[in-house]
Backbone as JSON, one array per atom type, in Angstrom:
{
  "sequence": "MGGKMETATLGGGCFWCMEAVFQGLKGVESVVPGYAGGHVPYPLYEQVCLGTTGHAEVVRITFDAEVISFGEILEVFWRTHDPTTRNRQGHDTGPQYRSLILYHDEQQRVVAEQSKHDADASGRWPAPLVTEIVPLNAFYPADSRHRDYYLTHPEDAYCQVVIEPKIRKLKKEFPDRVQEPR",
  "N": [[54.54, 25.42, -14.64], [51.27, 24.08, -14.38], [47.74, 24.13, -14.25], [45.63, 23.69, -11.7], [47.25, 23.31, -8.93], [48.04, 20.78, -6.6], [48.88, 18.97, -3.57], [50.12, 15.86, -2.5], [50.94, 13.53, 0.04], [52.65, 10.65, 0.57], [53.5, 7.38, 1.82], [55.13, 4.45, 1.03], [56.99, 2.38, 1.49], [60.46, 2.36, 0.63], [61.58, 5.62, -0.05], [62.96, 6.18, -2.38], [61.92, 4.42, -4.26], [59.18, 5.18, -4.37], [59.46, 7.82, -5.22], [60.57, 7.46, -7.81], [58.48, 6.12, -9.12], [56.33, 8.03, -9.06], [57.49, 10.2, -10.34], [57.26, 9.49, -12.93], [54.69, 10.01, -13.86], [52.14, 11.54, -15.8], [51.18, 14.88, -15.32], [52.3, 15.16, -12.85], [54.24, 17.42, -11.19], [56.38, 17.72, -9.4], [58.38, 15.67, -7.22], [59.29, 15.06, -4.0], [61.42, 13.45, -1.83], [61.15, 12.55, 1.63], [60.42, 12.84, 5.14], [57.78, 11.98, 7.37], [55.04, 11.85, 9.72], [55.98, 11.28, 12.22], [57.48, 12.04, 15.48], [59.81, 13.48, 15.94], [61.37, 16.5, 15.35], [62.77, 17.71, 12.29], [64.26, 15.31, 11.39], [67.15, 13.25, 10.77], [68.3, 11.13, 8.12], [69.69, 8.89, 9.09], [68.71, 8.75, 11.7], [65.99, 8.19, 11.24], [66.23, 5.69, 10.08], [66.82, 4.12, 12.29], [64.37, 3.67, 13.37], [63.15, 4.91, 15.53], [62.07, 7.44, 15.51], [59.48, 7.65, 14.75], [58.83, 8.48, 12.26], [58.0, 7.97, 8.78], [59.46, 7.02, 5.66], [58.63, 9.08, 3.07], [56.98, 10.56, 0.18], [56.52, 13.79, -1.14], [54.24, 14.89, -3.32], [53.71, 17.05, -5.89], [51.14, 18.01, -7.92], [49.22, 18.54, -10.95], [45.97, 18.99, -10.68], [44.16, 19.18, -12.71], [45.06, 17.52, -14.6], [45.73, 15.05, -13.43], [44.03, 13.42, -10.87], [43.74, 13.43, -7.22], [42.61, 11.03, -6.44], [43.35, 9.39, -8.62], [46.1, 9.45, -8.29], [46.21, 7.96, -5.96], [45.29, 5.47, -6.93], [47.51, 4.61, -8.4], [49.36, 4.53, -6.31], [48.3, 2.4, -4.67], [48.73, 0.23, -6.38], [51.43, 0.02, -6.83], [52.92, -0.71, -4.67], [53.05, -2.87, -1.75], [50.28, -2.85, 0.04], [49.5, -4.42, 2.14], [51.3, -5.31, 3.99], [52.59, -4.76, 7.14], [54.8, -2.29, 8.17], [56.78, -2.97, 6.28], [58.29, -3.45, 3.1], [59.03, -5.59, 0.73], [62.38, -6.48, 1.14], [62.92, -4.37, 2.75], [62.54, -3.4, 5.97], [60.84, -2.22, 8.91], [59.36, 0.47, 10.84], [59.63, 2.8, 9.38], [59.08, 2.14, 6.81], [56.41, 1.83, 6.43], [53.06, 1.61, 5.04], [51.33, 4.44, 4.08], [49.1, 7.16, 4.06], [49.11, 10.54, 4.13], [46.95, 12.91, 4.76], [46.1, 16.18, 3.5], [43.91, 17.79, 3.84], [40.38, 17.85, 4.7], [38.91, 16.98, 2.49], [40.8, 15.4, 1.07], [41.11, 13.41, 3.01], [38.59, 12.13, 2.97], [38.52, 11.2, 0.3], [40.76, 9.5, 0.39], [39.99, 7.57, 2.35], [37.76, 6.41, 1.04], [39.0, 5.45, -1.25], [40.78, 3.58, -0.16], [38.93, 1.79, 0.94], [37.64, 0.89, -1.42], [39.84, -0.25, -2.76], [40.54, -2.28, -0.97], [38.23, -3.83, -1.05], [38.36, -4.78, -3.61], [39.54, -7.24, -4.0], [42.03, -7.66, -5.03], [44.26, -8.08, -3.46], [45.55, -10.63, -1.29], [45.27, -10.32, 1.41], [44.04, -8.15, 4.06], [44.19, -4.55, 3.66], [46.65, -2.56, 5.27], [47.28, 0.03, 5.36], [47.87, 3.18, 6.8], [45.87, 6.04, 7.4], [46.28, 9.26, 8.0], [46.37, 12.62, 9.39], [48.52, 15.07, 7.87], [51.08, 16.4, 9.68], [53.63, 17.54, 9.64], [56.18, 17.88, 7.18], [59.36, 16.79, 6.34], [61.91, 17.46, 4.25], [64.15, 15.15, 2.68], [67.76, 14.98, 2.67], [69.9, 16.12, -0.03], [71.25, 13.89, -1.16], [69.4, 11.9, -1.42], [67.58, 12.64, -3.31], [66.1, 12.38, -6.52], [67.11, 9.82, -6.88], [66.84, 7.35, -8.33], [66.99, 8.31, -10.96], [69.58, 9.3, -11.05], [71.19, 7.19, -10.31], [70.96, 4.79, -11.93], [72.34, 2.42, -12.39], [72.77, 1.28, -9.97], [72.46, -1.51, -7.8], [70.19, -1.77, -6.12], [68.38, -0.1, -7.42], [68.08, -1.47, -9.85], [67.09, -3.99, -9.05], [64.96, -3.55, -7.25], [63.57, -1.08, -7.8], [63.28, -0.93, -10.64], [61.42, -3.11, -11.34], [59.05, -1.98, -10.29], [58.74, 0.26, -11.89], [58.38, -0.95, -14.38], [55.94, -2.24, -13.85], [54.29, -0.02, -13.41], [54.32, 1.13, -16.01], [53.1, -0.92, -17.43], [50.55, -1.24, -16.19], [49.47, 1.32, -16.2], [49.61, 2.63, -18.81], [48.66, 4.87, -20.24], [49.08, 6.98, -18.56], [51.73, 7.46, -18.17], [54.82, 9.2, -18.38], [57.98, 10.54, -19.48], [60.29, 10.68, -16.84], [60.92, 13.68, -14.97]],
  "CA": [[53.5, 24.76, -13.89], [50.0, 24.14, -15.05], [46.5, 24.67, -13.7], [45.27, 23.63, -10.28], [48.28, 22.52, -8.26], [47.73, 20.2, -5.3], [49.97, 18.21, -2.99], [49.82, 14.6, -1.82], [52.09, 12.99, 0.76], [52.43, 9.21, 0.66], [54.59, 6.48, 2.18], [54.88, 3.08, 0.56], [58.3, 1.73, 1.46], [61.6, 3.24, 0.37], [61.18, 6.79, -0.82], [63.56, 6.14, -3.72], [60.95, 3.72, -5.12], [58.0, 6.01, -4.54], [59.86, 8.97, -6.03], [60.72, 7.03, -9.2], [57.15, 5.82, -9.67], [55.51, 9.22, -9.28], [58.14, 11.08, -11.31], [56.89, 9.02, -14.26], [53.27, 10.2, -14.15], [51.67, 12.79, -16.4], [50.51, 15.76, -14.37], [53.12, 15.35, -11.65], [55.21, 18.49, -11.41], [57.59, 17.45, -8.61], [58.32, 14.65, -6.18], [60.36, 15.31, -3.05], [61.47, 12.46, -0.76], [61.33, 13.12, 2.96], [59.96, 12.11, 6.32], [56.57, 12.51, 8.0], [54.29, 10.9, 10.54], [56.66, 10.99, 13.48], [57.49, 13.01, 16.56], [61.1, 14.15, 16.05], [61.49, 17.53, 14.33], [63.95, 17.73, 11.42], [65.05, 14.1, 11.56], [68.16, 12.86, 9.79], [68.08, 9.8, 7.54], [70.24, 7.88, 10.0], [67.78, 8.64, 12.83], [64.78, 7.53, 10.76], [66.58, 4.28, 9.87], [66.8, 3.43, 13.58], [62.99, 3.34, 13.67], [62.74, 5.47, 16.82], [61.55, 8.8, 15.35], [58.08, 7.57, 14.38], [58.65, 8.94, 10.88], [58.09, 7.07, 7.64], [59.98, 7.59, 4.42], [57.47, 9.47, 2.27], [57.21, 11.5, -0.91], [55.58, 14.9, -1.31], [53.97, 14.94, -4.75], [52.97, 18.22, -6.36], [50.53, 17.58, -9.18], [48.2, 19.37, -11.56], [44.7, 18.27, -10.51], [43.42, 19.2, -13.97], [45.64, 16.44, -15.41], [45.62, 13.82, -12.65], [43.36, 13.71, -9.6], [44.25, 12.77, -6.03], [42.13, 9.65, -6.52], [44.19, 8.67, -9.59], [47.4, 9.29, -7.61], [46.05, 6.84, -5.03], [45.23, 4.23, -7.71], [48.91, 4.23, -8.67], [49.92, 4.2, -5.0], [47.89, 1.05, -4.27], [49.18, -0.83, -7.28], [52.89, -0.02, -7.0], [53.56, -1.19, -3.44], [52.21, -3.86, -1.08], [49.61, -2.19, 1.16], [49.04, -5.42, 3.11], [52.36, -5.68, 4.93], [52.85, -3.71, 8.12], [56.2, -1.94, 8.41], [57.67, -3.74, 5.41], [58.13, -3.54, 1.66], [60.11, -6.47, 0.29], [63.41, -6.69, 2.15], [63.01, -3.17, 3.59], [61.67, -3.59, 7.13], [60.86, -1.22, 9.97], [58.21, 1.38, 10.78], [59.87, 3.85, 8.39], [58.65, 1.65, 5.5], [54.98, 1.52, 6.48], [52.16, 2.15, 4.04], [50.82, 5.61, 4.79], [48.57, 8.31, 3.34], [49.04, 11.69, 5.03], [46.07, 13.83, 4.05], [46.34, 17.61, 3.7], [42.67, 18.46, 4.21], [39.26, 16.93, 4.88], [38.56, 16.38, 1.19], [41.75, 14.3, 0.82], [40.81, 12.31, 3.93], [37.42, 11.43, 2.47], [38.94, 10.47, -0.91], [41.67, 8.43, 0.8], [39.22, 6.52, 3.01], [36.97, 5.7, 0.03], [39.94, 4.74, -2.12], [41.24, 2.4, 0.59], [37.81, 0.85, 1.01], [37.47, 0.3, -2.75], [40.99, -1.11, -3.04], [40.43, -3.45, -0.11], [37.09, -4.63, -1.52], [38.6, -5.22, -4.99], [40.03, -8.62, -4.04], [43.35, -7.68, -5.68], [45.27, -8.54, -2.51], [45.07, -11.78, -0.51], [45.15, -9.95, 2.82], [43.49, -6.8, 4.2], [45.11, -3.42, 3.58], [47.04, -2.04, 6.58], [47.69, 1.42, 5.14], [47.38, 4.18, 7.74], [45.42, 7.31, 6.85], [46.42, 10.19, 9.11], [46.64, 13.99, 8.93], [49.91, 15.51, 7.77], [51.44, 17.44, 10.65], [54.85, 18.2, 9.14], [56.97, 17.16, 6.2], [60.77, 17.18, 6.41], [62.6, 16.96, 3.06], [65.42, 14.43, 2.84], [68.89, 15.72, 2.12], [70.05, 16.02, -1.49], [71.75, 12.6, -1.63], [68.26, 11.02, -1.63], [66.7, 13.19, -4.34], [66.32, 11.88, -7.89], [68.04, 8.7, -6.73], [66.75, 6.41, -9.46], [67.45, 8.98, -12.18], [71.02, 9.54, -11.0], [71.91, 5.95, -9.97], [70.25, 3.66, -12.56], [73.16, 1.2, -12.38], [72.79, 0.77, -8.61], [71.76, -2.79, -7.69], [68.85, -1.54, -5.54], [67.54, 0.46, -8.49], [67.79, -2.5, -10.85], [66.37, -5.13, -8.49], [63.75, -3.16, -6.53], [62.82, 0.01, -8.43], [62.94, -1.26, -12.04], [60.14, -3.83, -11.46], [57.94, -1.06, -10.02], [58.59, 1.1, -13.08], [57.76, -1.81, -15.4], [54.54, -2.42, -13.46], [53.64, 1.26, -13.69], [54.15, 1.27, -17.46], [52.17, -1.95, -17.88], [49.21, -1.05, -15.66], [48.98, 2.68, -16.43], [50.36, 3.12, -19.98], [48.17, 6.18, -20.67], [49.42, 8.0, -17.56], [53.18, 7.49, -18.01], [55.63, 10.16, -19.13], [59.39, 10.46, -19.09], [60.52, 11.41, -15.57], [61.61, 14.96, -15.05]],
  "C": [[52.16, 25.04, -14.55], [48.9, 24.78, -14.25], [46.38, 24.64, -12.21], [46.25, 22.71, -9.55], [47.82, 22.09, -6.87], [48.93, 19.39, -4.83], [49.43, 16.97, -2.31], [51.09, 14.16, -1.11], [51.79, 11.53, 1.09], [53.68, 8.47, 1.09], [54.23, 5.07, 1.74], [56.19, 2.33, 0.44], [59.38, 2.78, 1.24], [61.19, 4.43, -0.48], [61.86, 6.87, -2.17], [62.59, 5.49, -4.71], [59.76, 4.6, -5.42], [58.32, 7.22, -5.42], [59.92, 8.58, -7.5], [59.38, 6.74, -9.85], [56.41, 7.11, -10.01], [56.17, 10.24, -10.2], [57.73, 10.71, -12.74], [55.43, 9.21, -14.61], [52.99, 11.55, -14.78], [50.93, 13.59, -15.35], [51.28, 15.98, -13.09], [54.21, 16.36, -11.96], [56.51, 18.28, -10.62], [57.31, 16.37, -7.59], [59.53, 14.87, -5.28], [60.34, 14.22, -1.98], [61.7, 13.15, 0.59], [60.75, 12.22, 4.02], [58.71, 12.79, 6.88], [55.96, 11.42, 8.87], [54.91, 10.59, 11.89], [56.64, 12.14, 14.46], [58.8, 13.78, 16.71], [61.2, 15.23, 14.96], [62.83, 17.43, 13.58], [64.84, 16.49, 11.57], [66.08, 13.92, 10.45], [67.85, 11.45, 9.3], [68.52, 8.7, 8.51], [69.34, 7.68, 11.22], [66.52, 7.88, 12.42], [65.04, 6.04, 10.57], [66.58, 3.48, 11.17], [65.38, 3.04, 14.0], [62.46, 3.94, 14.95], [62.1, 6.86, 16.7], [60.04, 8.81, 15.1], [57.81, 7.96, 12.94], [58.7, 7.78, 9.89], [58.82, 7.8, 6.52], [58.77, 7.85, 3.53], [57.93, 10.29, 1.07], [56.12, 12.55, -0.88], [55.44, 15.11, -2.82], [53.17, 16.2, -5.05], [52.46, 17.88, -7.75], [49.47, 18.56, -9.65], [46.9, 18.59, -11.53], [43.82, 18.33, -11.75], [43.91, 18.11, -14.92], [45.47, 15.09, -14.73], [45.03, 14.17, -11.29], [44.08, 13.01, -8.44], [43.83, 11.3, -6.03], [42.96, 8.81, -7.49], [45.61, 8.47, -9.05], [47.31, 8.07, -6.69], [45.91, 5.5, -5.76], [46.64, 3.71, -8.0], [49.59, 3.8, -7.38], [49.59, 2.77, -4.6], [48.58, -0.02, -5.09], [50.69, -0.9, -7.44], [53.64, -0.27, -5.68], [52.61, -2.21, -2.81], [51.56, -3.22, 0.14], [49.11, -3.15, 2.23], [50.1, -5.81, 4.13], [52.67, -4.5, 5.85], [54.36, -3.54, 8.3], [57.18, -2.72, 7.53], [57.26, -3.56, 3.95], [59.3, -4.37, 1.16], [61.08, -6.73, 1.42], [63.59, -5.48, 3.07], [62.02, -3.33, 4.75], [61.89, -2.5, 8.17], [59.71, -0.25, 9.79], [58.38, 2.51, 9.76], [59.42, 3.43, 6.99], [57.16, 1.34, 5.46], [54.22, 2.19, 5.34], [51.32, 3.24, 4.7], [50.3, 6.65, 3.81], [48.43, 9.43, 4.37], [48.19, 12.75, 4.33], [46.32, 15.28, 4.47], [45.1, 18.37, 4.12], [41.55, 17.4, 4.3], [38.86, 16.25, 3.57], [39.5, 15.22, 0.86], [41.48, 13.13, 1.76], [39.65, 11.47, 3.41], [37.79, 10.6, 1.23], [39.83, 9.29, -0.54], [40.92, 7.27, 1.46], [38.4, 5.71, 2.0], [37.86, 4.88, -0.88], [40.46, 3.48, -1.44], [40.15, 1.35, 0.66], [37.64, 0.14, -0.33], [38.62, -0.65, -3.09], [40.91, -2.4, -2.23], [39.33, -4.4, -0.6], [37.32, -5.24, -2.91], [39.02, -6.69, -5.09], [41.39, -8.77, -4.7], [44.42, -8.26, -4.77], [44.71, -9.68, -1.66], [44.87, -11.49, 0.97], [44.57, -8.53, 2.9], [44.58, -5.72, 4.12], [45.39, -2.88, 4.98], [47.48, -0.57, 6.49], [47.04, 2.35, 6.16], [46.95, 5.41, 6.96], [45.36, 8.29, 8.0], [46.66, 11.6, 8.57], [48.14, 14.27, 8.85], [50.14, 16.62, 8.78], [52.65, 18.23, 10.18], [55.52, 17.28, 8.13], [58.39, 17.7, 6.27], [61.48, 16.61, 5.19], [63.89, 16.22, 3.42], [66.54, 15.26, 2.24], [69.12, 15.33, 0.65], [70.55, 14.66, -1.98], [70.61, 11.61, -1.92], [67.33, 11.5, -2.74], [67.11, 12.69, -5.72], [67.22, 10.65, -7.89], [68.02, 7.75, -7.92], [67.29, 7.04, -10.74], [68.96, 9.15, -12.22], [71.85, 8.29, -10.69], [71.27, 4.73, -10.64], [71.02, 2.35, -12.53], [73.25, 0.57, -10.99], [71.95, -0.51, -8.52], [70.35, -2.62, -7.12], [67.9, -1.01, -6.61], [67.14, -0.62, -9.48], [66.88, -3.6, -10.3], [65.03, -4.73, -7.86], [62.93, -2.11, -7.28], [62.39, -0.33, -9.85], [61.65, -2.06, -12.16], [58.92, -2.94, -11.2], [57.67, -0.17, -11.23], [57.95, 0.29, -14.21], [56.28, -2.02, -15.11], [53.74, -1.16, -13.74], [53.33, 1.39, -15.18], [53.14, 0.27, -18.0], [50.74, -1.64, -17.45], [48.62, 0.33, -15.93], [49.65, 3.29, -17.66], [49.93, 4.51, -20.43], [48.56, 7.3, -19.72], [50.93, 8.22, -17.44], [53.8, 8.56, -18.91], [57.09, 9.92, -18.76], [59.59, 11.26, -17.81], [61.24, 12.73, -15.82], [62.18, 15.36, -13.73]]
}
């Protein structure tokens, strides 16, 4: 591990997608899929899929702030999912797929609010951003079958049809920030 380690927790649809995107960034030390933003302690995947726990599928990103800032993490976040659709990313629908920034402290809240404002004002999207910005109360890691999903299941149809385009977009829009996933 490097210099100044920080943590970000983000939801932008399926956590397999988010995990694959952020595993490919320089300065990211680890990405853990899990659940946050809800009211049920220690939820199971099957419970979250029902949409009754209040939790979203999220990723906990540990990164070296001397290599990549929280603001730069958010730039990638905005551009690798659709922040204008409520409770939906592509064919994945339900509150567990909402666009969500869970801030860890006041500084992250301020950066997140400004980043959302700037992204919304950019005109990049045809509709307003619906991303929620809320404090992180708890993070519950997903079980091992959901970790490193893209790296261990590249032949899976979901990986090829949904995740691969996000990885291509990442490489195209952020070529100087991409590394081989670890």
